[in-house]
C-alpha positions as CSV (number, residue, x, y, z in Angstrom):
1,M,92.5,180.5,106.7
2,K,89.3,179.4,108.0
3,R,89.0,175.8,109.0
4,D,86.2,173.4,108.0
5,P,84.4,172.2,111.3
6,S,83.7,168.9,109.9
7,Q,87.3,168.2,109.7
8,L,88.8,166.6,112.7
9,D,92.1,167.6,114.2
10,F,93.5,165.3,116.8
11,F,96.7,167.1,117.5
12,Q,95.3,170.9,117.8
13,V,92.5,169.9,120.5
14,P,93.8,166.9,122.6
15,V,91.0,164.1,121.9
16,F,93.1,161.5,123.4
17,E,95.2,162.1,126.9
18,A,98.7,161.7,126.7
19,R,99.8,158.8,128.9
20,S,102.9,157.4,130.5
21,A,103.2,154.0,131.7
22,V,103.4,153.8,135.7
23,E,107.0,153.1,137.2
24,R,105.6,150.4,139.6
25,I,102.6,147.9,139.0
26,D,100.2,148.4,142.3
27,L,98.6,144.9,141.7
28,D,95.9,145.5,144.5
29,R,95.1,148.8,143.4
30,F,94.6,147.7,139.7
31,R,92.7,144.5,141.0
32,A,90.3,147.0,142.7
33,R,89.7,149.5,139.9
34,L,89.1,146.4,137.4
35,K,86.8,145.0,139.6
36,R,85.0,148.7,140.2
37,D,85.0,149.0,136.4
38,M,83.4,145.7,135.6
39,A,80.8,146.3,138.2
40,R,80.0,149.5,136.4
41,A,79.8,147.6,133.2
42,I,77.3,145.4,134.6
43,R,75.4,148.6,135.8
44,E,75.2,150.3,132.6
45,C,74.7,147.1,130.6
46,P,70.9,146.5,129.4
47,Y,71.3,142.9,130.6
48,D,71.1,141.9,134.3
49,R,73.6,139.7,135.8
50,P,72.2,136.1,134.8
51,V,72.1,137.1,131.2
52,I,75.6,138.7,131.1
53,A,76.6,135.1,132.6
54,A,74.8,133.2,130.0
55,R,76.4,135.4,127.1
56,M,79.8,134.9,128.7
57,A,78.9,131.1,128.5
58,Q,77.9,131.2,124.9
59,Y,81.0,133.2,124.1
60,L,83.3,130.9,126.1
61,G,81.6,127.8,124.7
62,L,80.8,126.6,128.1
63,A,77.6,125.1,129.4
64,S,77.5,128.0,132.1
65,V,79.2,130.8,133.8
66,S,77.5,131.2,137.1
67,K,76.2,134.3,138.5
68,G,78.5,133.7,141.7
69,A,81.3,133.8,139.6
70,L,80.4,137.2,138.0
71,D,79.7,138.5,141.5
72,A,83.4,137.3,142.5
73,Y,84.9,139.1,139.7
74,T,83.4,142.2,140.7
75,A,83.7,142.0,144.3
76,E,86.5,144.3,145.6
77,S,86.6,142.0,148.8
78,K,87.2,139.0,146.8
79,T,90.9,139.3,145.9
80,G,91.4,135.6,145.5
81,H,89.0,135.5,142.5
82,D,90.5,137.3,139.6
83,V,89.3,137.2,136.1
84,S,91.4,135.6,133.6
85,L,92.1,137.1,130.2
86,V,89.8,134.7,128.2
87,R,86.8,135.3,130.7
88,F,87.4,139.2,130.6
89,K,87.2,139.1,127.0
90,A,84.0,137.3,127.2
91,F,82.7,139.5,129.8
92,V,83.4,142.7,127.6
93,R,81.5,141.0,124.5
94,A,78.8,139.9,126.8
95,T,78.3,143.6,128.2
96,G,79.6,145.4,125.2
97,A,81.9,147.4,127.7
98,V,84.8,148.0,125.0
99,W,85.8,151.0,127.0
100,L,87.3,148.3,129.5
101,W,90.3,147.4,127.7
102,D,91.2,151.1,127.6
103,S,91.0,151.0,131.5
104,V,93.4,147.9,131.4
105,V,95.9,149.2,129.3
106,S,96.1,153.0,130.5
107,E,98.5,152.2,133.3
108,D,100.9,151.0,130.5
109,G,100.8,154.4,128.7
110,L,98.5,152.9,125.9
111,T,95.1,154.4,124.5
112,L,92.8,152.2,122.9
113,L,91.8,153.4,119.6
114,Q,88.4,151.9,118.0
115,G,87.0,152.0,114.4
116,D,88.3,154.9,112.3
117,E,90.1,156.4,115.2
118,P,93.4,154.9,114.3
119,R,93.3,156.0,110.6
120,L,92.2,159.4,111.5
121,A,95.2,159.7,114.3
122,E,97.5,158.5,111.5
123,I,96.4,161.3,109.0
124,A,96.8,164.0,111.7
125,R,100.3,162.7,112.8
126,L,101.1,163.1,109.2
127,Q,99.7,166.3,108.5
128,Q,101.7,167.3,111.8
129,E,104.8,166.3,109.9
130,Q,103.8,167.7,106.9
131,K,103.5,171.4,108.5
132,A,106.7,170.8,110.4
133,L,108.5,170.0,107.1
134,S,107.0,173.1,105.5
135,D,107.8,175.3,108.4
136,H,111.2,174.2,108.3
137,I,111.5,174.7,104.3
138,R,109.9,178.1,104.9
139,L,112.7,179.1,107.4
140,L,115.4,177.6,104.9
141,K,114.1,179.7,101.9
142,A,114.1,182.9,104.1
143,R,117.9,182.7,104.6
144,P,119.8,184.8,102.5
145,V,121.6,182.9,99.7
146,S,125.4,183.6,98.5
147,V,126.0,182.3,95.1
148,R,129.8,182.4,93.7
149,P,130.6,182.1,90.4
150,R,131.7,179.0,88.9
151,G,135.3,178.3,89.0
152,E,135.9,180.8,91.9
153,R,137.5,179.0,95.1
154,S,137.2,180.1,98.6
């Protein structure tokens, strides 16, 4: 049977890596990685730091977010300046770097799915279950069947 190249098959060719939660949370390592990832998001963003800070302020409903605060959130040396979840969300929106959410949850064994990806993954999972059931039915049908006449006891 030839496959249609336009069909996605999430479970034949791994599209999303399988993840497991880490045993121990290394907060220093997590903090450093998050700051590096946020700095990367700024580098890849079409806006400069002052514009990102202004966009964050707009999302947060504040008069301003300082460029200095943004710098502290992304400087690995500033271990006492962690971004809050609310400010992180505003940062993601301001930079358009939604991939940051995946980076945050990856050590918990989770994978971020966007748009139609959850629906497509569910379809692929159900197709996989359907195939497993078909294989099981085929095995059961392959077994010889012995039928006893009615009324006969074993």
